[in-house]
Structures are given as structure tokens and as C-alpha cells.
C-alpha positions as CSV (number, residue, x, y, z in Angstrom):
1,M,0.0,0.0,0.0
2,K,1.3,3.4,-1.0
3,V,0.3,6.8,0.5
4,L,-0.1,9.9,-1.7
5,L,-0.1,13.1,0.2
6,A,-2.1,15.9,-1.5
7,A,-0.7,19.4,-1.7
8,P,-1.5,21.9,-0.5
9,R,-3.4,20.7,2.6
10,S,-4.0,21.7,6.3
11,F,-3.8,25.3,7.6
12,C,-4.4,28.3,5.4
13,A,-3.4,31.9,6.1
14,G,-6.7,32.9,7.7
15,V,-6.6,29.9,10.1
16,D,-2.9,30.6,11.0
17,R,-3.8,34.3,11.7
18,A,-6.8,33.5,13.9
19,I,-4.9,31.0,16.0
20,E,-2.0,33.3,16.4
21,I,-4.2,36.1,17.5
22,V,-5.5,34.0,20.4
23,E,-2.0,32.8,21.3
24,R,-0.5,36.3,21.4
25,L,-3.4,37.6,23.4
26,L,-2.8,34.9,26.0
27,E,0.9,35.8,26.0
28,Q,0.3,39.5,26.5
29,H,-2.7,39.5,28.8
30,G,-2.7,36.0,30.4
31,P,-5.7,33.8,30.7
32,P,-8.6,33.8,30.4
33,V,-9.1,35.1,26.8
34,Y,-12.6,34.6,25.7
35,V,-13.4,33.5,22.1
36,R,-16.8,33.7,20.6
37,H,-17.5,30.4,18.9
38,Q,-14.7,28.0,17.9
39,I,-11.8,30.1,16.6
40,V,-11.6,27.7,13.7
41,H,-13.7,24.5,13.2
42,N,-11.2,21.9,14.5
43,E,-11.6,20.2,17.9
44,H,-7.9,19.6,18.3
45,V,-7.1,23.3,17.8
46,V,-9.8,24.3,20.3
47,R,-8.7,21.8,22.9
48,R,-5.0,23.0,22.6
49,L,-6.0,26.6,23.0
50,E,-8.2,25.7,26.0
51,G,-5.1,24.2,27.5
52,L,-3.4,27.6,27.2
53,G,-6.3,29.4,28.9
54,A,-8.7,30.3,26.1
55,V,-12.4,30.0,27.0
56,F,-14.8,29.3,24.1
57,V,-18.4,30.5,24.3
58,E,-21.2,30.6,21.8
59,D,-22.5,34.1,22.6
60,E,-20.8,37.3,23.7
61,S,-23.4,37.6,26.5
62,E,-21.6,34.8,28.3
63,I,-18.4,36.8,28.6
64,P,-17.8,38.8,31.8
65,E,-17.9,42.6,31.3
66,G,-14.5,44.1,30.5
67,E,-12.9,40.9,29.3
68,I,-11.3,40.2,25.9
69,C,-13.7,38.9,23.3
70,V,-12.1,37.4,20.2
71,L,-14.3,37.0,17.2
72,S,-13.7,33.8,15.3
73,A,-12.3,33.4,11.8
74,H,-15.8,32.8,10.4
75,G,-16.9,36.4,11.0
76,V,-20.0,37.8,12.8
77,A,-22.9,40.1,12.1
78,P,-22.4,43.8,12.9
79,S,-25.0,43.4,15.7
80,V,-22.6,41.0,17.5
81,K,-19.8,43.6,17.5
82,L,-22.2,46.3,18.7
83,N,-23.5,44.1,21.5
84,A,-20.0,43.2,22.6
85,E,-18.9,46.8,22.7
86,A,-22.0,47.8,24.6
87,R,-21.1,45.3,27.3
88,G,-17.7,46.8,27.6
89,L,-15.8,43.9,26.1
90,K,-12.4,44.4,24.5
91,V,-13.2,43.1,21.0
92,V,-10.4,41.6,18.9
93,D,-11.6,40.6,15.4
94,A,-10.0,37.4,14.0
95,T,-12.3,37.2,11.0
96,C,-10.5,36.0,7.9
97,P,-9.9,38.9,5.6
98,L,-11.4,36.9,2.7
99,V,-14.7,36.6,4.7
100,N,-14.5,40.3,5.4
101,K,-14.3,40.9,1.7
102,V,-17.6,39.0,1.1
103,H,-19.2,41.0,3.9
104,A,-18.2,44.2,2.1
105,E,-19.7,42.9,-1.1
106,A,-23.0,42.2,0.7
107,R,-23.1,45.7,2.0
108,T,-22.3,47.2,-1.4
109,Y,-24.8,45.2,-3.4
110,A,-27.6,45.7,-0.8
111,D,-27.0,49.4,-0.6
112,S,-27.1,49.8,-4.3
113,G,-30.6,48.3,-4.5
114,H,-29.8,44.6,-5.2
115,L,-31.4,41.5,-3.7
116,V,-28.3,39.7,-2.4
117,A,-28.4,35.9,-3.1
118,L,-26.0,34.4,-0.5
119,V,-25.1,30.9,-1.7
120,G,-24.2,28.8,1.3
121,H,-25.5,26.6,4.1
122,A,-28.0,28.5,6.2
123,N,-26.9,27.1,9.5
124,H,-23.2,27.7,9.0
125,V,-21.7,30.4,11.2
126,E,-20.0,32.2,8.3
127,V,-23.3,32.5,6.5
128,I,-25.1,33.7,9.6
129,G,-22.5,36.4,10.0
130,T,-22.7,37.5,6.3
131,L,-26.5,37.5,6.3
132,G,-26.4,39.8,9.3
133,E,-24.7,42.6,7.3
134,R,-28.0,43.4,5.4
135,P,-30.6,40.9,6.5
136,E,-33.5,42.8,5.0
137,A,-31.9,42.6,1.5
138,T,-30.2,39.1,1.7
139,V,-31.6,35.7,1.0
140,V,-29.7,32.5,1.7
141,V,-29.9,30.1,-1.3
142,E,-28.9,26.4,-0.9
143,T,-30.4,24.8,-4.0
144,P,-31.1,25.6,-7.7
145,E,-34.8,25.2,-6.8
146,Q,-34.5,28.0,-4.2
147,A,-32.7,30.1,-6.8
148,R,-35.5,29.8,-9.3
149,A,-38.0,30.9,-6.7
150,L,-36.4,34.3,-5.9
151,P,-38.4,37.4,-6.7
152,T,-37.3,39.3,-9.8
153,D,-38.7,42.8,-8.9
154,R,-35.2,44.1,-8.4
155,P,-31.7,43.2,-9.6
156,I,-30.0,40.2,-8.0
157,A,-26.3,39.9,-7.1
158,V,-24.7,36.7,-5.9
159,I,-22.2,36.2,-3.2
160,T,-21.0,32.9,-1.7
161,Q,-19.8,31.2,1.5
162,T,-16.1,31.1,1.1
163,T,-15.7,27.4,2.0
164,L,-18.0,25.9,-0.7
165,S,-17.0,23.8,-3.6
166,L,-17.2,25.4,-7.0
167,D,-19.1,22.3,-8.1
168,D,-21.8,23.2,-5.5
169,V,-22.0,26.9,-6.5
170,A,-22.1,26.5,-10.3
171,P,-25.6,24.9,-10.7
172,I,-27.1,27.4,-8.3
173,V,-25.7,30.4,-10.2
174,D,-26.7,28.8,-13.5
175,A,-30.2,28.4,-12.3
176,L,-30.3,32.0,-11.2
177,A,-29.0,33.1,-14.6
178,D,-31.7,31.2,-16.3
179,H,-34.3,32.7,-13.9
180,V,-33.3,36.4,-14.2
181,G,-31.3,36.6,-17.4
182,G,-28.3,38.7,-18.2
183,S,-28.9,41.2,-15.4
184,L,-27.5,38.8,-12.8
185,R,-24.4,40.0,-11.0
186,R,-22.4,36.8,-10.7
187,P,-20.1,36.1,-7.7
188,H,-16.5,37.2,-7.9
189,A,-14.0,34.5,-8.8
190,D,-12.3,34.8,-5.4
191,D,-15.5,34.5,-3.3
192,I,-14.4,30.9,-2.9
193,C,-11.2,31.4,-1.0
194,Y,-7.9,30.6,-2.5
195,A,-7.1,27.9,0.1
196,T,-10.5,26.2,-0.4
197,Q,-10.0,26.1,-4.1
198,N,-6.4,25.0,-3.9
199,R,-7.3,22.1,-1.6
200,Q,-10.2,21.0,-3.9
201,D,-7.9,21.2,-6.9
202,A,-5.4,19.0,-5.1
203,V,-8.0,16.4,-4.5
204,K,-9.1,16.5,-8.1
205,A,-5.5,16.0,-9.2
206,I,-5.0,13.1,-6.8
207,A,-8.3,11.4,-7.3
208,P,-7.5,9.4,-10.5
209,R,-4.4,8.0,-8.8
210,V,-5.8,6.6,-5.6
211,D,-8.3,3.9,-4.6
212,V,-9.5,5.6,-1.4
213,L,-9.0,9.1,0.2
214,V,-8.6,10.0,3.8
215,V,-9.6,13.6,4.7
216,V,-8.4,14.9,8.0
217,G,-10.6,17.4,9.8
218,S,-13.5,17.9,12.2
219,P,-17.1,17.1,11.2
220,N,-18.2,20.7,11.6
221,S,-15.6,22.0,9.1
222,S,-17.3,23.0,5.9
223,N,-14.2,23.1,3.7
224,T,-13.2,19.7,5.0
225,N,-16.6,18.2,4.1
226,R,-16.3,19.7,0.6
227,L,-13.0,17.9,0.1
228,R,-14.7,14.6,0.8
229,E,-17.5,15.4,-1.5
230,V,-15.1,16.4,-4.3
231,A,-13.5,12.9,-4.1
232,Q,-16.8,11.1,-3.9
233,N,-18.1,13.0,-6.9
234,R,-15.2,11.5,-8.8
235,G,-16.0,8.0,-7.8
236,V,-13.3,7.7,-5.1
237,P,-14.4,6.4,-1.7
238,A,-13.5,9.1,0.9
239,Y,-13.6,9.0,4.7
240,M,-13.2,12.0,7.0
241,V,-11.5,11.5,10.3
242,D,-10.8,13.8,13.2
243,R,-7.9,11.7,14.5
244,A,-5.7,8.7,13.4
245,E,-7.5,6.4,15.8
246,E,-10.7,6.7,13.7
247,L,-9.1,4.9,10.7
248,R,-10.7,1.5,10.2
249,P,-8.5,-1.3,8.6
250,E,-11.4,-2.5,6.4
251,W,-11.3,0.8,4.5
252,F,-7.9,-0.2,3.1
253,E,-8.4,-3.9,2.4
254,G,-7.4,-4.6,-1.2
255,R,-6.3,-0.9,-1.7
256,T,-2.9,-0.2,-3.2
257,R,-2.9,3.6,-3.2
258,V,-4.3,5.7,-0.4
259,G,-4.7,9.5,-0.7
260,V,-4.5,11.7,2.3
261,T,-5.4,15.4,2.6
262,A,-6.6,17.8,5.3
263,G,-9.0,20.7,5.5
264,A,-7.8,24.2,6.0
265,S,-8.5,24.1,9.7
266,A,-6.7,20.8,10.5
267,P,-3.1,21.0,11.7
268,E,-0.5,19.1,9.8
269,I,0.5,17.1,12.9
270,L,-2.8,15.2,12.6
271,V,-1.9,14.3,9.0
272,R,1.4,12.9,10.2
273,A,-0.4,10.8,12.8
274,V,-2.7,9.5,10.1
275,V,0.3,8.5,8.0
276,E,1.9,6.7,10.9
277,R,-1.3,4.8,11.5
278,L,-1.4,3.8,7.8
279,E,2.2,2.6,8.0
280,A,1.1,0.4,10.9
281,L,-1.7,-0.9,8.7
282,G,0.8,-1.9,6.0
283,A,1.7,1.3,4.0
284,H,5.3,1.0,2.9
285,A,5.8,4.2,0.8
286,I,4.9,7.8,1.3
287,E,4.8,10.1,-1.8
288,E,4.4,13.9,-1.4
289,Q,2.5,15.4,-4.3
290,R,3.4,18.6,-6.0
291,G,0.9,21.4,-5.8
292,V,0.4,25.1,-5.5
293,V,2.8,26.8,-3.1
294,E,0.8,29.1,-1.0
295,K,2.6,32.3,0.1
296,V,-0.4,34.3,1.4
297,V,0.1,35.9,4.8
298,F,-2.5,38.1,6.5
299,P,-1.2,40.7,9.0
300,L,-2.2,40.5,12.6
301,P,-4.3,43.3,14.2
302,K,-2.4,46.3,15.4
303,G,-0.7,45.8,18.7
304,L,-0.2,42.0,18.3
305,A,2.4,42.0,15.5
306,S,5.5,42.5,17.7
307,A,4.9,39.9,20.3
308,A,6.4,36.4,20.2
309,A,3.9,33.6,19.7
310,V,3.0,31.3,22.5
311,K,4.3,27.7,22.2
312,A,1.6,25.2,23.2
313,P,2.4,22.2,25.4
314,E,2.2,18.9,23.5
315,V,-1.0,17.0,24.0
316,G,-0.6,13.9,21.9
317,P,-1.3,14.2,18.2
318,S,-3.5,17.3,18.6
319,S,-0.6,19.6,19.4
320,G,1.5,21.6,16.9
321,R,0.7,23.8,14.0
């Protein structure tokens, strides 16, 4: 059995930035540092930061007045920021800059008289935040059928959840185009974030060469789920695991080539643990694939850039970045 490692995989610039924000706040101010929602959708990252003193809550109202409130990488509605500030919280925004770009598009389109069609999963935290920018002028669209049911009494502009698959977005946008004609404002090419697209492309490249694909990441990670779907849509059995211990030997019976990738919120150390487990199951060769080299770096908020990052204690395979 041979293991082919997709590239790129694991952390993206937005995830790196969000995690480092929490680490540096802990270093500068000491625990606790409160984080609204999971900073990124990965249980191992969350548990590691909790070990350093981060406290994760689902609503800013749970944070004691005057404490630090970090907003997760997924972004929040403006009402969340206003509520946090009204309660005297020290707000530090770790929203991915690419998500902020989509928020800006939502405001621009809505303020110019468009109905904003937000393609995404209605219950995903990123979509909830984007919808909150202009809720009276924004409709979440999950299917082509919903797209065809939109009213056409005003121009329609499309924006998307950044972690979707292009394969998911295309039929919905096509249905909208058929519904409203040439007046449709299609989503910008970079609404799907560069890291999401690169990881999907890496799976597409590796799919014809493997018998099965292992995708490393937590079940609530949208971009990780899309990687599994990309493989399955190409006829490749794909399994998503949060840790190496979840691998099942029967998945690999009779398989000679196993692909491995990881979502943008999954640390590389988990990939290494998966590879070690595959070796224990009989893999004898590891082949690193060539892929896009990502050089994107997002600056930290003012006041955090000069501090040294905190080094986390090792907690089994969940530690490390």
C-alpha cells in the first residue's frame, strides 16, 4: 500500500492568523481570553488553546464585562460587535480577511438596490455572519430550486460562502442566470477562498491516482466536508477522520494507493499521525505530491504583531501547527 499526500493541505493563512491572535493575546494578557464560537472548526485546535487558557463561548453575552472577546475566523454580524462593545468587552476581530471581503460585497450590493443571493449553508456560522450585514436585503440560497423561486422585482447579485465547492456553486448560479437573465451579478471568482480552491484542486488531481481518500478534519468543518464530496463525486471512496485512531482497517483492504489530505482548519501534525497509522496498517511508501505553493500571509491586528507567539504544550497528536 502506497500513501499519496495531497498538496496543499492543512492550515491556510486565515486559520494561521486566527490561531496566532489567540496565542498572542494569551501571552500578552494572560488567561482567560474569551473566544466567541470556535476560533476555527477543529476540535484539536480548540482543545489545545483551551489548555493555554482560552475560553470558548457561543454568545458574547456569556463573557464577563471588561474581558477580551475574540471574534472567530468565520466572521460575525455587525450586531454581535455592537452588543460586545455595549457590554464593555475588548473586541479583537480574528475574522478571515477573505470573509470580510464577502461582507463588504453584501453591503455594497444591498446598498445599491440589489437583492443579495447568498449561496451557502443557512446554519453555517459564516453564512449567519454575512447574512447579518444586510438581513432585509439578503436571501440564503442552498439549491437551484430555491434560486428559481427568488423574486425578480429588483436586480440580483450573488455572493457565496467562502468554503464551498465550485461544483456546488455552479448549478445554483446557472439556475439564477436562467431565472433572471443577463442582469444577474455573478459572484467574484475569489469569493471561494484561494485555500479552499487549492485544496479542492489538489483532491481533483490526486483522485485518479488513488483507490481511497482519507480527509483529516473535524465534522463541523465546511471546507473539509467539501474535500470529501469532491473525491466522492469523482468515484473515489472518501472518509473523514478527526484523528488517526478513527481509521478503520477494512477501508484499506485490497487498496494499493491511499490518498491523504486535510482541511484548512486541520493541523499538519494530525496528517502525520494518520500517515503513521497507515504505516502500521501496511503502507510502505509515502509520496508527497506537487501542488500550488501558498505564500499568502495576513497581517495581525495592530498591537499584536510585535509579540512572540506562545508555544503550546504537546497534547498527543493534537498539538502543533
